DSSP file (Angstrom, degrees, kcal/mol; ACC not computed):
  #  RESIDUE AA STRUCTURE BP1 BP2  ACC     N-H-->O    O-->H-N    N-H-->O    O-->H-N    TCO  KAPPA ALPHA  PHI   PSI    X-CA   Y-CA   Z-CA
    1    1 A X    >         0   0    0      0, 0.0     3,-2.4     0, 0.0    29,-0.2   0.000 360.0 360.0 360.0 -25.7   89.9  -14.5  -49.5
    2    2 A X  T 3   +     0   0    0     27,-0.3    34,-0.2     1,-0.3    37,-0.1   0.725 360.0  42.9 -61.9 -19.8   92.9  -12.2  -50.4
    3    3 A X  T 3  S+     0   0    0     32,-0.0    -1,-0.3     2,-0.0     2,-0.1   0.325  90.1 124.0-101.4   6.7   90.8  -10.7  -53.3
    4    4 A X    <   -     0   0    0     -3,-2.4     2,-0.1     1,-0.1    35,-0.1  -0.412  53.9-136.4 -74.9 141.7   87.5  -10.4  -51.2
    5    5 A X     >  -     0   0    0     -2,-0.1     4,-2.1     1,-0.1     3,-0.2  -0.394  32.9 -95.9 -85.5 175.4   85.8   -7.1  -50.8
    6    6 A X  H  > S+     0   0    0      1,-0.2     4,-2.2     2,-0.2     5,-0.1   0.819 121.9  55.0 -60.8 -33.3   84.4   -5.8  -47.5
    7    7 A X  H  > S+     0   0    0      2,-0.2     4,-2.1     1,-0.2    -1,-0.2   0.915 107.5  49.4 -66.2 -43.2   80.9   -7.1  -48.2
    8    8 A X  H  > S+     0   0    0      1,-0.2     4,-2.0     2,-0.2    -2,-0.2   0.885 110.9  49.8 -63.2 -40.1   82.1  -10.6  -48.8
    9    9 A X  H  X S+     0   0    0     -4,-2.1     4,-1.8     1,-0.2    -1,-0.2   0.870 109.6  51.5 -65.8 -36.7   84.0  -10.6  -45.7
   10   10 A X  H  X S+     0   0    0     -4,-2.2     4,-2.5     2,-0.2    -2,-0.2   0.874 108.0  52.4 -61.9 -40.0   81.1   -9.3  -43.7
   11   11 A X  H  X S+     0   0    0     -4,-2.1     4,-2.4     2,-0.2    -2,-0.2   0.906 109.0  48.8 -66.0 -40.2   78.9  -12.1  -45.2
   12   12 A X  H  X S+     0   0    0     -4,-2.0     4,-2.2     2,-0.2    -1,-0.2   0.880 111.0  50.4 -64.8 -35.3   81.3  -14.8  -44.1
   13   13 A X  H  X S+     0   0    0     -4,-1.8     4,-2.4     2,-0.2    -2,-0.2   0.896 108.0  53.4 -70.3 -37.0   81.5  -13.4  -40.7
   14   14 A X  H  X S+     0   0    0     -4,-2.5     4,-2.7     2,-0.2     5,-0.3   0.950 108.4  50.3 -57.2 -46.6   77.7  -13.3  -40.6
   15   15 A X  H  X S+     0   0    0     -4,-2.4     4,-1.9     1,-0.2    -2,-0.2   0.905 110.6  50.3 -57.1 -43.8   77.7  -17.0  -41.5
   16   16 A X  H  < S+     0   0    0     -4,-2.2    -1,-0.2     2,-0.2    -2,-0.2   0.877 113.8  43.8 -65.8 -36.9   80.2  -17.7  -38.7
   17   17 A X  H >< S+     0   0    0     -4,-2.4     3,-0.8     1,-0.2    -2,-0.2   0.950 120.4  38.8 -67.5 -52.4   78.2  -15.8  -36.1
   18   18 A X  H 3< S+     0   0    0     -4,-2.7    -2,-0.2     1,-0.2    -3,-0.2   0.613 124.4  35.3 -83.9 -14.0   74.8  -17.2  -37.0
   19   19 A X  T >< S+     0   0    0     -4,-1.9     3,-1.3    -5,-0.3     5,-0.3   0.039  76.6 118.4-123.6  26.7   75.7  -20.8  -37.8
   20   20 A X  T <  S+     0   0    0     -3,-0.8     4,-0.1     1,-0.3    -2,-0.1   0.792  82.1  42.5 -66.3 -27.1   78.5  -21.4  -35.3
   21   21 A X  T 3  S+     0   0    0     -4,-0.2     2,-0.3    -3,-0.1    -1,-0.3   0.344  99.9  92.2-101.4  11.3   76.6  -24.2  -33.5
   22   22 A X  S <  S-     0   0    0     -3,-1.3     2,-2.3     2,-0.1    -3,-0.1  -0.710  91.1-103.5-103.0 153.8   75.4  -25.8  -36.7
   23   23 A X  S    S+     0   0    0     -2,-0.3     2,-0.4     2,-0.0    -3,-0.1  -0.500  73.0 135.5 -72.8  80.9   77.1  -28.6  -38.6
   24   24 A X        -     0   0    0     -2,-2.3     2,-0.5    -5,-0.3    -2,-0.1  -0.996  36.4-168.0-135.6 131.8   78.5  -26.3  -41.3
   25   25 A X        -     0   0    0     -2,-0.4     2,-0.5     2,-0.0    -2,-0.0  -0.977   3.3-175.6-121.2 126.7   82.0  -26.2  -42.8
   26   26 A X        -     0   0    0     -2,-0.5     2,-0.6     2,-0.0    -2,-0.0  -0.982  11.6-155.6-117.6 118.2   83.1  -23.3  -45.0
   27   27 A X        +     0   0    0     -2,-0.5     2,-0.4     2,-0.0    -2,-0.0  -0.853  17.5 174.8 -95.6 122.1   86.5  -23.7  -46.5
   28   28 A X        -     0   0    0     -2,-0.6     2,-0.3     2,-0.0    -2,-0.0  -0.939  10.6-159.5-125.5 148.3   88.2  -20.4  -47.5
   29   29 A X        +     0   0    0     -2,-0.4   -27,-0.3     2,-0.0     2,-0.3  -0.878  12.4 169.3-126.3 157.7   91.8  -19.8  -48.8
   30   30 A X        -     0   0    0     -2,-0.3     2,-0.6   -29,-0.2     5,-0.1  -0.957  36.2-113.4-158.9 155.2   94.2  -16.9  -49.0
   31   31 A X    >   -     0   0    0     -2,-0.3     3,-2.1     3,-0.2    -2,-0.0  -0.848  19.7-146.4 -91.8 123.7   97.8  -16.3  -49.8
   32   32 A X  G >  S+     0   0    0     -2,-0.6     3,-0.5     1,-0.3    -1,-0.1   0.684  99.5  57.1 -69.5 -15.2   99.6  -15.3  -46.8
   33   33 A X  G 3  S+     0   0    0      1,-0.2    -1,-0.3    -3,-0.0    -2,-0.0   0.402 105.0  53.5 -89.2  -0.1  101.8  -13.1  -48.9
   34   34 A X  G <  S+     0   0    0     -3,-2.1     2,-0.7     2,-0.1    -1,-0.2  -0.121  70.4 139.0-127.1  35.1   98.8  -11.1  -50.3
   35   35 A X    <   -     0   0    0     -3,-0.5     2,-0.1    -5,-0.1   -33,-0.1  -0.762  33.2-163.7 -86.9 114.8   97.0  -10.0  -47.1
   36   36 A X     >  -     0   0    0     -2,-0.7     4,-2.9   -34,-0.2     5,-0.2  -0.310  37.0 -91.9 -82.1 171.8   95.7   -6.5  -47.4
   37   37 A X  H  > S+     0   0    0      1,-0.2     4,-2.5     2,-0.2     5,-0.2   0.891 124.2  48.7 -51.6 -47.7   94.6   -4.3  -44.5
   38   38 A X  H  > S+     0   0    0      2,-0.2     4,-2.6     1,-0.2    -1,-0.2   0.915 113.7  46.3 -63.6 -46.7   90.9   -5.3  -44.7
   39   39 A X  H  > S+     0   0    0      2,-0.2     4,-3.2     1,-0.2     5,-0.2   0.925 110.9  51.9 -59.0 -47.9   91.7   -9.0  -44.7
   40   40 A X  H  X S+     0   0    0     -4,-2.9     4,-2.2     1,-0.2    -2,-0.2   0.941 112.4  46.5 -57.4 -49.5   94.2   -8.7  -41.9
   41   41 A X  H  X S+     0   0    0     -4,-2.5     4,-2.4    -5,-0.2    -1,-0.2   0.934 112.7  49.8 -54.9 -51.7   91.6   -6.9  -39.8
   42   42 A X  H  X S+     0   0    0     -4,-2.6     4,-2.7     2,-0.2     5,-0.3   0.930 110.2  50.4 -59.0 -49.5   88.9   -9.5  -40.7
   43   43 A X  H  X S+     0   0    0     -4,-3.2     4,-2.2     1,-0.2    -1,-0.2   0.891 110.4  49.3 -55.4 -42.1   91.2  -12.4  -39.7
   44   44 A X  H  X S+     0   0    0     -4,-2.2     4,-2.5    -5,-0.2    -1,-0.2   0.927 111.9  48.6 -65.3 -44.1   92.0  -10.9  -36.5
   45   45 A X  H  X S+     0   0    0     -4,-2.4     4,-1.9     2,-0.2    -2,-0.2   0.887 111.4  49.1 -62.2 -42.0   88.3  -10.3  -35.8
   46   46 A X  H  <>S+     0   0    0     -4,-2.7     5,-2.7     1,-0.2     6,-0.5   0.881 113.4  48.5 -66.8 -38.4   87.4  -13.9  -36.7
   47   47 A X  H ><5S+     0   0    0     -4,-2.2     3,-1.0    -5,-0.3    -2,-0.2   0.914 109.3  51.3 -64.3 -45.3   90.2  -15.2  -34.5
   48   48 A X  H 3<5S+     0   0    0     -4,-2.5    -2,-0.2     1,-0.3    -1,-0.2   0.862 114.1  43.3 -62.1 -39.7   89.2  -13.0  -31.6
   49   49 A X  T 3<5S-     0   0    0     -4,-1.9    -1,-0.3    -5,-0.2    -2,-0.2   0.496 109.9-125.6 -84.4  -4.9   85.6  -14.3  -31.8
   50   50 A X  T < 5 +     0   0    0     -3,-1.0    -3,-0.2    -4,-0.4    -2,-0.1   0.906  68.7 134.1  55.7  45.9   86.9  -17.9  -32.3
   51   51 A X      < +     0   0    0     -5,-2.7     2,-0.3    -6,-0.1    -4,-0.2   0.393  59.1  46.9 -99.1  -1.8   84.9  -18.2  -35.5
   52   52 A X        -     0   0    0     -6,-0.5     2,-0.4    -5,-0.1    -2,-0.0  -0.964  58.7-152.0-143.4 155.4   87.7  -19.7  -37.6
   53   53 A X        -     0   0    0     -2,-0.3     2,-0.5     2,-0.0    -6,-0.0  -0.993  22.7-148.1-127.1 121.2   90.4  -22.4  -37.5
   54   54 A X        -     0   0    0     -2,-0.4     2,-0.5    -7,-0.0    -2,-0.0  -0.791  12.2-171.4 -97.6 128.1   93.4  -21.7  -39.5
   55   55 A X        -     0   0    0     -2,-0.5     2,-0.5     2,-0.0    -2,-0.0  -0.983  15.1-148.3-117.9 115.6   95.4  -24.5  -41.2
   56   56 A X        -     0   0    0     -2,-0.5     2,-0.3     0, 0.0    -2,-0.0  -0.754  12.2-155.2 -88.9 131.7   98.7  -23.3  -42.8
   57   57 A X        -     0   0    0     -2,-0.5     2,-0.2     3,-0.0     3,-0.1  -0.778   4.3-140.9-104.6 147.8   99.8  -25.3  -45.8
   58   58 A X        -     0   0    0     -2,-0.3     2,-0.0     1,-0.1     0, 0.0  -0.652  35.1 -86.1-102.0 163.2  103.4  -25.7  -47.1
   59   59 A X        -     0   0    0     -2,-0.2     2,-0.3     1,-0.1    -1,-0.1  -0.348  44.8-112.7 -65.6 149.1  104.4  -25.7  -50.7
   60   60 A X        -     0   0    0      1,-0.1    -1,-0.1    -3,-0.1     2,-0.1  -0.605  28.6-125.5 -79.2 142.4  104.3  -29.0  -52.6
   61   61 A X     >  -     0   0    0     -2,-0.3     4,-2.7     1,-0.1     5,-0.2  -0.374  30.3-102.0 -76.5 169.1  107.7  -30.5  -53.6
   62   62 A X  H  > S+     0   0    0      2,-0.2     4,-2.3     1,-0.2     5,-0.2   0.893 124.6  52.4 -59.5 -38.6  108.2  -31.3  -57.3
   63   63 A X  H  > S+     0   0    0      1,-0.2     4,-2.6     2,-0.2    -1,-0.2   0.942 110.9  46.1 -66.9 -43.9  107.7  -35.0  -56.5
   64   64 A X  H  > S+     0   0    0      2,-0.2     4,-1.8     1,-0.2    -2,-0.2   0.904 112.0  50.9 -62.7 -39.2  104.4  -34.3  -54.7
   65   65 A X  H  X S+     0   0    0     -4,-2.7     4,-2.2     2,-0.2    -1,-0.2   0.865 111.0  49.4 -65.3 -37.0  103.2  -32.0  -57.5
   66   66 A X  H  X S+     0   0    0     -4,-2.3     4,-2.9    -5,-0.2    13,-0.2   0.924 110.8  48.8 -66.1 -43.7  104.0  -34.8  -60.0
   67   67 A X  H  X S+     0   0    0     -4,-2.6     4,-1.7     1,-0.2    -2,-0.2   0.846 111.6  51.0 -65.4 -32.4  102.1  -37.4  -57.9
   68   68 A X  H  X S+     0   0    0     -4,-1.8     4,-2.7     2,-0.2    -1,-0.2   0.933 112.9  44.4 -74.0 -44.7   99.1  -35.0  -57.7
   69   69 A X  H  X S+     0   0    0     -4,-2.2     4,-2.7     1,-0.2     6,-0.2   0.896 111.4  53.6 -64.8 -41.6   99.1  -34.4  -61.5
   70   70 A X  H  <>S+     0   0    0     -4,-2.9     5,-2.2     1,-0.2    -1,-0.2   0.884 113.0  44.0 -60.8 -37.9   99.5  -38.1  -62.1
   71   71 A X  H ><5S+     0   0    0     -4,-1.7     3,-0.7     3,-0.2    -2,-0.2   0.913 113.8  49.6 -67.1 -48.4   96.5  -38.8  -59.9
   72   72 A X  H 3<5S+     0   0    0     -4,-2.7    -2,-0.2     1,-0.2    -3,-0.2   0.936 120.2  34.1 -60.5 -48.2   94.3  -36.1  -61.3
   73   73 A X  T 3<5S-     0   0    0     -4,-2.7    -1,-0.2    -5,-0.2    -2,-0.2   0.280 105.2-125.3 -96.3  10.7   94.9  -36.9  -64.9
   74   74 A X  T < 5 +     0   0    0     -3,-0.7     2,-0.2     1,-0.2    -3,-0.2   0.905  43.9 179.3  48.7  50.3   95.1  -40.8  -64.3
   75   75 A X      < -     0   0    0     -5,-2.2    -1,-0.2    -6,-0.2     4,-0.1  -0.598  29.2-150.5 -83.8 146.9   98.5  -40.9  -66.0
   76   76 A X  S    S+     0   0    0     -2,-0.2     2,-0.3     2,-0.1    -1,-0.1   0.710  81.3  54.6 -86.9 -23.2  100.2  -44.3  -66.1
   77   77 A X  S    S-     0   0    0     -7,-0.1    -2,-0.1     1,-0.0     3,-0.1  -0.831  95.9 -99.9-109.3 152.0  103.6  -42.8  -66.1
   78   78 A X        -     0   0    0     -2,-0.3     2,-0.4     1,-0.1   -11,-0.1  -0.349  44.5-101.2 -65.6 148.3  105.2  -40.4  -63.6
   79   79 A X        -     0   0    0    -13,-0.2    -1,-0.1   -16,-0.1   -13,-0.1  -0.580  42.5-113.0 -70.7 122.6  105.2  -36.7  -64.6
   80   80 A X    >   -     0   0    0     -2,-0.4     3,-1.2     1,-0.1     4,-0.3  -0.316  19.7-128.3 -60.9 140.6  108.8  -35.8  -65.9
   81   81 A X  G >  S+     0   0    0      1,-0.3     3,-1.5     2,-0.2     4,-0.4   0.801 104.6  64.2 -58.2 -35.9  110.5  -33.4  -63.5
   82   82 A X  G >  S+     0   0    0      1,-0.3     3,-0.7     2,-0.2    -1,-0.3   0.773  97.2  57.2 -64.4 -25.6  111.5  -31.0  -66.3
   83   83 A X  G <  S+     0   0    0     -3,-1.2    -1,-0.3     1,-0.2    -2,-0.2   0.584  99.6  59.7 -83.3  -7.3  107.7  -30.4  -67.0
   84   84 A X  G <  S+     0   0    0     -3,-1.5     2,-0.3    -4,-0.3    -1,-0.2   0.507  78.4 108.2 -94.4  -4.6  107.2  -29.2  -63.5
   85   85 A X    <   -     0   0    0     -3,-0.7     2,-0.4    -4,-0.4    -3,-0.0  -0.535  53.1-165.0 -75.6 132.4  109.7  -26.3  -63.7
   86   86 A X              0   0    0     -2,-0.3    -2,-0.1     1,-0.1    -3,-0.0  -0.934 360.0 360.0-121.4 145.4  108.0  -22.9  -63.8
   87   87 A X              0   0    0     -2,-0.4    -2,-0.1     0, 0.0    -1,-0.1   0.408 360.0 360.0  25.4 360.0  109.1  -19.4  -64.6
């Protein structure tokens, strides 16, 4: 959502308002360190109308990242820690 334009944000808000009582789940993500003014305003509005539920995620550890890669790629061996180091 951190790259969404105003039209996209308005559309998601429309969905929230018109389908609030329907069995519908919409999963949206954004980076908390990349919230611009439009998204900040939109998040506050969604919260005020109780149209969203926020779940804050923490960073994965190297061990968790390795386990995730091992599961995704069905690797038989653990992913070496040195291959998980980035920039």
